[in-house]
VEXKOLSE-276527 format. One record per residue (C-alpha): residue in one letter; z, x, y. Coordinates in nm, 4 decimals, m for minus. Layout:
REM residues N
<rec><code>a</code><w>Z</w><u>X</u><v>Y</v></rec>
...
END
This chain:
REM residues 208
<rec><code>d</code><w>0.7124</w><u>1.8823</u><v>m1.8330</v></rec>
<rec><code>s</code><w>0.8425</w><u>1.5788</u><v>m1.7265</v></rec>
<rec><code>s</code><w>0.8948</w><u>1.3940</u><v>m2.0500</v></rec>
<rec><code>a</code><w>1.1627</w><u>1.6672</u><v>m2.1001</v></rec>
<rec><code>f</code><w>1.3301</w><u>1.4823</u><v>m1.8259</v></rec>
<rec><code>y</code><w>1.2647</w><u>1.1454</u><v>m1.9032</v></rec>
<rec><code>r</code><w>1.3770</w><u>1.1885</u><v>m2.2550</v></rec>
<rec><code>r</code><w>1.7468</w><u>1.2333</u><v>m2.1156</v></rec>
<rec><code>i</code><w>1.7382</w><u>0.8970</u><v>m1.9353</v></rec>
<rec><code>p</code><w>1.9341</w><u>0.6549</u><v>m2.1547</v></rec>
<rec><code>q</code><w>1.8008</w><u>0.3739</u><v>m2.2700</v></rec>
<rec><code>l</code><w>1.8167</w><u>0.0451</u><v>m2.1176</v></rec>
<rec><code>d</code><w>2.0057</w><u>m0.2386</u><v>m2.3286</v></rec>
<rec><code>e</code><w>1.8702</w><u>m0.5733</u><v>m2.3593</v></rec>
<rec><code>s</code><w>2.0792</w><u>m0.7477</u><v>m2.1008</v></rec>
<rec><code>e</code><w>1.9885</w><u>m0.4455</u><v>m1.8583</v></rec>
<rec><code>m</code><w>1.6287</w><u>m0.5090</u><v>m1.9617</v></rec>
<rec><code>e</code><w>1.6061</w><u>m0.8480</u><v>m1.8593</v></rec>
<rec><code>e</code><w>1.8130</w><u>m0.7657</u><v>m1.5416</v></rec>
<rec><code>a</code><w>1.5624</w><u>m0.5564</u><v>m1.4768</v></rec>
<rec><code>v</code><w>1.2482</w><u>m0.7633</u><v>m1.5594</v></rec>
<rec><code>l</code><w>1.4267</w><u>m1.0327</u><v>m1.3026</v></rec>
<rec><code>a</code><w>1.4924</w><u>m0.7593</u><v>m1.0122</v></rec>
<rec><code>a</code><w>1.0932</w><u>m0.7350</u><v>m1.0444</v></rec>
<rec><code>c</code><w>0.9883</w><u>m1.0975</u><v>m1.0751</v></rec>
<rec><code>r</code><w>1.2221</w><u>m1.1709</u><v>m0.7470</v></rec>
<rec><code>v</code><w>1.0318</w><u>m0.8558</u><v>m0.5521</v></rec>
<rec><code>a</code><w>0.6671</w><u>m1.0400</u><v>m0.6832</v></rec>
<rec><code>l</code><w>0.8149</w><u>m1.3887</u><v>m0.5935</v></rec>
<rec><code>r</code><w>0.8991</w><u>m1.3317</u><v>m0.2525</v></rec>
<rec><code>t</code><w>0.5479</w><u>m1.2291</u><v>m0.1608</v></rec>
<rec><code>g</code><w>0.3969</w><u>m1.5199</u><v>m0.3356</v></rec>
<rec><code>i</code><w>0.2862</w><u>m1.3341</u><v>m0.6441</v></rec>
<rec><code>t</code><w>0.3423</w><u>m1.6000</u><v>m0.9860</v></rec>
<rec><code>s</code><w>0.1188</w><u>m1.3626</u><v>m1.2325</v></rec>
<rec><code>v</code><w>0.1443</w><u>m0.9908</u><v>m1.3101</v></rec>
<rec><code>q</code><w>0.0116</w><u>m0.7320</u><v>m1.5186</v></rec>
<rec><code>t</code><w>0.2326</w><u>m0.4421</u><v>m1.6055</v></rec>
<rec><code>l</code><w>0.2062</w><u>m0.1181</u><v>m1.8065</v></rec>
<rec><code>l</code><w>0.4454</w><u>m0.0850</u><v>m2.0969</v></rec>
<rec><code>d</code><w>0.5065</w><u>0.2908</u><v>m2.1703</v></rec>
<rec><code>s</code><w>0.6204</w><u>0.1370</u><v>m2.4971</v></rec>
<rec><code>p</code><w>0.5960</w><u>m0.2113</u><v>m2.6605</v></rec>
<rec><code>e</code><w>1.0035</w><u>m0.2107</u><v>m2.6331</v></rec>
<rec><code>q</code><w>0.9596</w><u>m0.2632</u><v>m2.2853</v></rec>
<rec><code>m</code><w>0.8085</w><u>m0.6710</u><v>m2.3612</v></rec>
<rec><code>i</code><w>1.2134</w><u>m0.6803</u><v>m2.5105</v></rec>
<rec><code>g</code><w>1.3276</w><u>m0.8015</u><v>m2.1486</v></rec>
<rec><code>y</code><w>1.0320</w><u>m1.0404</u><v>m2.0884</v></rec>
<rec><code>a</code><w>1.0595</w><u>m1.1726</u><v>m2.4430</v></rec>
<rec><code>r</code><w>1.4447</w><u>m1.2519</u><v>m2.4338</v></rec>
<rec><code>l</code><w>1.3653</w><u>m1.4265</u><v>m2.0907</v></rec>
<rec><code>r</code><w>1.0625</w><u>m1.6097</u><v>m2.2165</v></rec>
<rec><code>r</code><w>1.2662</w><u>m1.7742</u><v>m2.4819</v></rec>
<rec><code>k</code><w>1.5289</w><u>m1.8934</u><v>m2.2810</v></rec>
<rec><code>g</code><w>1.2748</w><u>m2.0845</u><v>m2.0549</v></rec>
<rec><code>k</code><w>1.3966</w><u>m1.8052</u><v>m1.7546</v></rec>
<rec><code>l</code><w>1.1077</w><u>m1.6042</u><v>m1.7139</v></rec>
<rec><code>p</code><w>0.9891</w><u>m1.6913</u><v>m1.3776</v></rec>
<rec><code>l</code><w>0.6312</w><u>m1.5686</u><v>m1.3435</v></rec>
<rec><code>r</code><w>0.3694</w><u>m1.5301</u><v>m1.5715</v></rec>
<rec><code>v</code><w>0.3140</w><u>m1.1612</u><v>m1.7333</v></rec>
<rec><code>t</code><w>0.0632</w><u>m0.9673</u><v>m1.9205</v></rec>
<rec><code>g</code><w>0.2293</w><u>m0.6892</u><v>m2.0664</v></rec>
<rec><code>m</code><w>m0.0548</w><u>m0.3702</u><v>m2.1049</v></rec>
<rec><code>p</code><w>0.0771</w><u>m0.1201</u><v>m2.3787</v></rec>
<rec><code>p</code><w>m0.0257</w><u>0.2425</u><v>m2.4331</v></rec>
<rec><code>y</code><w>m0.3097</w><u>0.3362</u><v>m2.6856</v></rec>
<rec><code>a</code><w>m0.0446</w><u>0.5197</u><v>m2.8603</v></rec>
<rec><code>a</code><w>0.1239</w><u>0.1620</u><v>m2.9652</v></rec>
<rec><code>v</code><w>m0.2468</w><u>0.0047</u><v>m3.0523</v></rec>
<rec><code>a</code><w>m0.1773</w><u>0.1166</u><v>m3.4150</v></rec>
<rec><code>q</code><w>0.1906</w><u>m0.0276</u><v>m3.4354</v></rec>
<rec><code>l</code><w>0.0630</w><u>m0.3183</u><v>m3.2540</v></rec>
<rec><code>h</code><w>m0.2366</w><u>m0.3699</u><v>m3.5051</v></rec>
<rec><code>a</code><w>m0.0531</w><u>m0.3342</u><v>m3.7818</v></rec>
<rec><code>h</code><w>0.1733</w><u>m0.6400</u><v>m3.7142</v></rec>
<rec><code>g</code><w>m0.1399</w><u>m0.8668</u><v>m3.6165</v></rec>
<rec><code>i</code><w>m0.0586</w><u>m0.8163</u><v>m3.2050</v></rec>
<rec><code>g</code><w>m0.3865</w><u>m0.7543</u><v>m2.9444</v></rec>
<rec><code>t</code><w>m0.4973</w><u>m0.8364</u><v>m2.6493</v></rec>
<rec><code>t</code><w>m0.3967</w><u>m1.2283</u><v>m2.5880</v></rec>
<rec><code>f</code><w>m0.1521</w><u>m1.2662</u><v>m2.8395</v></rec>
<rec><code>g</code><w>0.0969</w><u>m1.4813</u><v>m2.6438</v></rec>
<rec><code>d</code><w>0.1077</w><u>m1.7733</u><v>m2.4552</v></rec>
<rec><code>e</code><w>0.0529</w><u>m1.8740</u><v>m2.1183</v></rec>
<rec><code>w</code><w>0.3530</w><u>m1.6952</u><v>m1.9536</v></rec>
<rec><code>l</code><w>0.3776</w><u>m1.3850</u><v>m2.1912</v></rec>
<rec><code>n</code><w>0.1118</w><u>m1.2371</u><v>m2.3263</v></rec>
<rec><code>v</code><w>m0.0734</w><u>m0.8876</u><v>m2.4482</v></rec>
<rec><code>g</code><w>m0.2774</w><u>m0.7612</u><v>m2.2505</v></rec>
<rec><code>a</code><w>m0.5412</w><u>m0.4257</u><v>m2.2222</v></rec>
<rec><code>a</code><w>m0.4652</w><u>m0.1180</u><v>m2.3996</v></rec>
<rec><code>k</code><w>m0.3987</w><u>0.1525</u><v>m2.1234</v></rec>
<rec><code>l</code><w>m0.5639</w><u>0.4850</u><v>m2.1263</v></rec>
<rec><code>f</code><w>m0.5795</w><u>0.7704</u><v>m1.8499</v></rec>
<rec><code>s</code><w>m0.8970</w><u>0.9678</u><v>m1.7654</v></rec>
<rec><code>d</code><w>m0.7882</w><u>1.1669</u><v>m1.4866</v></rec>
<rec><code>g</code><w>m0.5017</w><u>1.1643</u><v>m1.2040</v></rec>
<rec><code>s</code><w>m0.5249</w><u>1.1112</u><v>m0.8367</v></rec>
<rec><code>l</code><w>m0.6626</w><u>1.1897</u><v>m0.5374</v></rec>
<rec><code>g</code><w>m0.3702</w><u>1.2556</u><v>m0.3229</v></rec>
<rec><code>a</code><w>m0.2603</w><u>1.5373</u><v>m0.5778</v></rec>
<rec><code>q</code><w>m0.6321</w><u>1.6452</u><v>m0.6327</v></rec>
<rec><code>t</code><w>m0.6319</w><u>1.5713</u><v>m0.9872</v></rec>
<rec><code>a</code><w>m0.8764</w><u>1.3155</u><v>m1.0014</v></rec>
<rec><code>l</code><w>m1.1773</w><u>1.4329</u><v>m1.1861</v></rec>
<rec><code>l</code><w>m1.4798</w><u>1.5288</u><v>m0.9494</v></rec>
<rec><code>a</code><w>m1.8146</w><u>1.6265</u><v>m1.0677</v></rec>
<rec><code>e</code><w>m1.7936</w><u>1.8969</u><v>m0.7920</v></rec>
<rec><code>p</code><w>m1.4931</w><u>2.0849</u><v>m0.6663</v></rec>
<rec><code>y</code><w>m1.2812</w><u>1.9353</u><v>m0.3711</v></rec>
<rec><code>a</code><w>m1.3917</w><u>2.0538</u><v>m0.0800</v></rec>
<rec><code>d</code><w>m1.0318</w><u>2.1519</u><v>0.0772</v></rec>
<rec><code>k</code><w>m0.9802</w><u>2.3061</u><v>m0.2710</v></rec>
<rec><code>p</code><w>m1.2902</w><u>2.4860</u><v>m0.4588</v></rec>
<rec><code>e</code><w>m1.0936</w><u>2.6289</u><v>m0.7003</v></rec>
<rec><code>t</code><w>m1.0199</w><u>2.3166</u><v>m0.8891</v></rec>
<rec><code>r</code><w>m1.2657</w><u>1.9961</u><v>m0.9620</v></rec>
<rec><code>g</code><w>m0.9093</w><u>1.7953</u><v>m1.0656</v></rec>
<rec><code>i</code><w>m0.7963</w><u>1.7280</u><v>m1.4533</v></rec>
<rec><code>r</code><w>m0.9684</w><u>1.5732</u><v>m1.7678</v></rec>
<rec><code>i</code><w>m0.6779</w><u>1.4304</u><v>m1.9703</v></rec>
<rec><code>y</code><w>m0.8852</w><u>1.3761</u><v>m2.2990</v></rec>
<rec><code>d</code><w>m1.2160</w><u>1.5311</u><v>m2.4093</v></rec>
<rec><code>p</code><w>m1.4781</w><u>1.2803</u><v>m2.3976</v></rec>
<rec><code>e</code><w>m1.5757</w><u>1.2422</u><v>m2.7443</v></rec>
<rec><code>d</code><w>m1.1594</w><u>1.2099</u><v>m2.7876</v></rec>
<rec><code>l</code><w>m1.1788</w><u>0.9330</u><v>m2.5191</v></rec>
<rec><code>r</code><w>m1.4897</w><u>0.7540</u><v>m2.7041</v></rec>
<rec><code>r</code><w>m1.3279</w><u>0.7528</u><v>m3.0455</v></rec>
<rec><code>k</code><w>m1.0145</w><u>0.5972</u><v>m2.8910</v></rec>
<rec><code>a</code><w>m1.1785</w><u>0.3306</u><v>m2.6678</v></rec>
<rec><code>a</code><w>m1.3611</w><u>0.2577</u><v>m3.0184</v></rec>
<rec><code>d</code><w>m1.0638</w><u>0.2455</u><v>m3.2047</v></rec>
<rec><code>a</code><w>m0.8601</w><u>0.0077</u><v>m2.9438</v></rec>
<rec><code>q</code><w>m1.1769</w><u>m0.2627</u><v>m2.9419</v></rec>
<rec><code>a</code><w>m1.2044</w><u>m0.2265</u><v>m3.3091</v></rec>
<rec><code>k</code><w>m0.8051</w><u>m0.3128</u><v>m3.3321</v></rec>
<rec><code>g</code><w>m0.8723</w><u>m0.6336</u><v>m3.1276</v></rec>
<rec><code>f</code><w>m0.7952</w><u>m0.4779</u><v>m2.7692</v></rec>
<rec><code>q</code><w>m0.9560</w><u>m0.4428</u><v>m2.4446</v></rec>
<rec><code>l</code><w>m0.9455</w><u>m0.1583</u><v>m2.2485</v></rec>
<rec><code>a</code><w>m0.8416</w><u>m0.0435</u><v>m1.9083</v></rec>
<rec><code>i</code><w>m0.9008</w><u>0.3044</u><v>m1.8523</v></rec>
<rec><code>h</code><w>m0.7573</w><u>0.5012</u><v>m1.5344</v></rec>
<rec><code>a</code><w>m1.0470</w><u>0.6585</u><v>m1.3944</v></rec>
<rec><code>i</code><w>m1.0290</w><u>0.7778</u><v>m0.9934</v></rec>
<rec><code>g</code><w>m1.2912</w><u>1.0438</u><v>m0.9942</v></rec>
<rec><code>d</code><w>m1.6840</w><u>0.9914</u><v>m0.9972</v></rec>
<rec><code>q</code><w>m1.6669</w><u>1.2486</u><v>m1.3232</v></rec>
<rec><code>a</code><w>m1.3534</w><u>1.0485</u><v>m1.4760</v></rec>
<rec><code>v</code><w>m1.5734</w><u>0.7251</u><v>m1.3966</v></rec>
<rec><code>r</code><w>m1.8958</w><u>0.8554</u><v>m1.5770</v></rec>
<rec><code>e</code><w>m1.7131</w><u>0.9545</u><v>m1.8589</v></rec>
<rec><code>t</code><w>m1.4706</w><u>0.6159</u><v>m1.9312</v></rec>
<rec><code>i</code><w>m1.7808</w><u>0.4116</u><v>m1.8739</v></rec>
<rec><code>d</code><w>m1.9221</w><u>0.6545</u><v>m2.1670</v></rec>
<rec><code>a</code><w>m1.6655</w><u>0.5591</u><v>m2.3525</v></rec>
<rec><code>i</code><w>m1.6821</w><u>0.1979</u><v>m2.3049</v></rec>
<rec><code>e</code><w>m2.0462</w><u>0.1692</u><v>m2.4074</v></rec>
<rec><code>f</code><w>m1.9605</w><u>0.3558</u><v>m2.7011</v></rec>
<rec><code>a</code><w>m1.6972</w><u>0.1220</u><v>m2.8216</v></rec>
<rec><code>l</code><w>m1.9342</w><u>m0.1685</u><v>m2.7337</v></rec>
<rec><code>d</code><w>m2.2534</w><u>m0.0153</u><v>m2.9297</v></rec>
<rec><code>s</code><w>m2.0187</w><u>0.0490</u><v>m3.2393</v></rec>
<rec><code>a</code><w>m1.9292</w><u>m0.2670</u><v>m3.2142</v></rec>
<rec><code>g</code><w>m2.3002</w><u>m0.3670</u><v>m3.2330</v></rec>
<rec><code>a</code><w>m2.3947</w><u>m0.1286</u><v>m3.5200</v></rec>
<rec><code>g</code><w>m2.1213</w><u>m0.3230</u><v>m3.7203</v></rec>
<rec><code>g</code><w>m1.8133</w><u>m0.0740</u><v>m3.6053</v></rec>
<rec><code>g</code><w>m1.5821</w><u>m0.4094</u><v>m3.5735</v></rec>
<rec><code>g</code><w>m1.5019</w><u>m0.4646</u><v>m3.2751</v></rec>
<rec><code>g</code><w>m1.2355</w><u>m0.7615</u><v>m3.2578</v></rec>
<rec><code>a</code><w>m1.3292</w><u>m1.0142</u><v>m3.0121</v></rec>
<rec><code>g</code><w>m1.7293</w><u>m0.9390</u><v>m2.9454</v></rec>
<rec><code>g</code><w>m2.1058</w><u>m0.7600</u><v>m3.0342</v></rec>
<rec><code>g</code><w>m2.2395</w><u>m0.4228</u><v>m2.8767</v></rec>
<rec><code>e</code><w>m2.4917</w><u>m0.5577</u><v>m2.5777</v></rec>
<rec><code>s</code><w>m2.2490</w><u>m0.7534</u><v>m2.3838</v></rec>
<rec><code>n</code><w>m1.8906</w><u>m0.6785</u><v>m2.2258</v></rec>
<rec><code>e</code><w>m1.8345</w><u>m1.0731</u><v>m2.1498</v></rec>
<rec><code>l</code><w>m1.6228</w><u>m1.1165</u><v>m2.4428</v></rec>
<rec><code>h</code><w>m1.4280</w><u>m0.7766</u><v>m2.4187</v></rec>
<rec><code>r</code><w>m1.3629</w><u>m0.7599</u><v>m2.0500</v></rec>
<rec><code>h</code><w>m1.3272</w><u>m0.3967</u><v>m2.0518</v></rec>
<rec><code>r</code><w>m1.2109</w><u>m0.2196</u><v>m1.7196</v></rec>
<rec><code>v</code><w>m1.2430</w><u>0.0809</u><v>m1.5295</v></rec>
<rec><code>e</code><w>m0.8942</w><u>0.0740</u><v>m1.3431</v></rec>
<rec><code>h</code><w>m0.9342</w><u>0.1796</u><v>m0.9782</v></rec>
<rec><code>a</code><w>m1.2849</w><u>0.3101</u><v>m0.9708</v></rec>
<rec><code>s</code><w>m1.2039</w><u>0.5226</u><v>m0.6527</v></rec>
<rec><code>v</code><w>m1.5178</w><u>0.7333</u><v>m0.6223</v></rec>
<rec><code>t</code><w>m1.8169</w><u>0.5352</u><v>m0.7781</v></rec>
<rec><code>p</code><w>m2.1404</w><u>0.6465</u><v>m0.6943</v></rec>
<rec><code>p</code><w>m2.4317</w><u>0.4382</u><v>m0.7139</v></rec>
<rec><code>d</code><w>m2.5631</w><u>0.5260</u><v>m1.1162</v></rec>
<rec><code>c</code><w>m2.1941</w><u>0.4379</u><v>m1.2111</v></rec>
<rec><code>l</code><w>m2.2197</w><u>0.0822</u><v>m1.0301</v></rec>
<rec><code>e</code><w>m2.5292</w><u>m0.0141</u><v>m1.1995</v></rec>
<rec><code>r</code><w>m2.4082</w><u>0.0899</u><v>m1.5540</v></rec>
<rec><code>m</code><w>m2.0815</w><u>m0.1176</u><v>m1.4884</v></rec>
<rec><code>a</code><w>m2.3051</w><u>m0.4169</u><v>m1.3897</v></rec>
<rec><code>n</code><w>m2.5394</w><u>m0.3631</u><v>m1.6471</v></rec>
<rec><code>r</code><w>m2.2707</w><u>m0.3674</u><v>m1.9198</v></rec>
<rec><code>k</code><w>m2.0486</w><u>m0.6093</u><v>m1.7248</v></rec>
<rec><code>i</code><w>m1.7675</w><u>m0.3811</u><v>m1.7142</v></rec>
<rec><code>v</code><w>m1.4687</w><u>m0.4992</u><v>m1.4904</v></rec>
END
């Protein structure tokens, strides 16, 4: 369990957070990158960015992507996707539906050719993923769902379509209606193994 390891790492103080942000920004700027989206493990990781923004010292534009676990807390404080300004804002709520191809944990519809005893891992039961997607959308968040294997991509599209259709049926949904994703701009992150049926479904619902 890696979480036991991570729990023992001392938390950064606010000055250390600023130093870490600036170190990362310098790497980006050296390669000409002036705008980034970054996964936040917790909402507190925005502190370093926010302190630098208030001082006028944030050297590039940053969109912080909170984990789904933080959605309810952020929503309770009136915070959702696009909250902030052009230099620092809140982006999509991030979810993971499977692992990676390298570790053979990406979720496939068929077994791995070189490891036939596995099809990868499913992080969320499909019904649970649909519920989380609809909940995040109803609380004003764009979705960014990590899906690499073809089965994970299918279940992720299922979840996004469920969220969009729930909004269309009067189930809330923050920025838009059920038939179009244009206002939500939900995303499948990576979509590494994406068969034609998945591409067609993503195109039809304007899933990024």
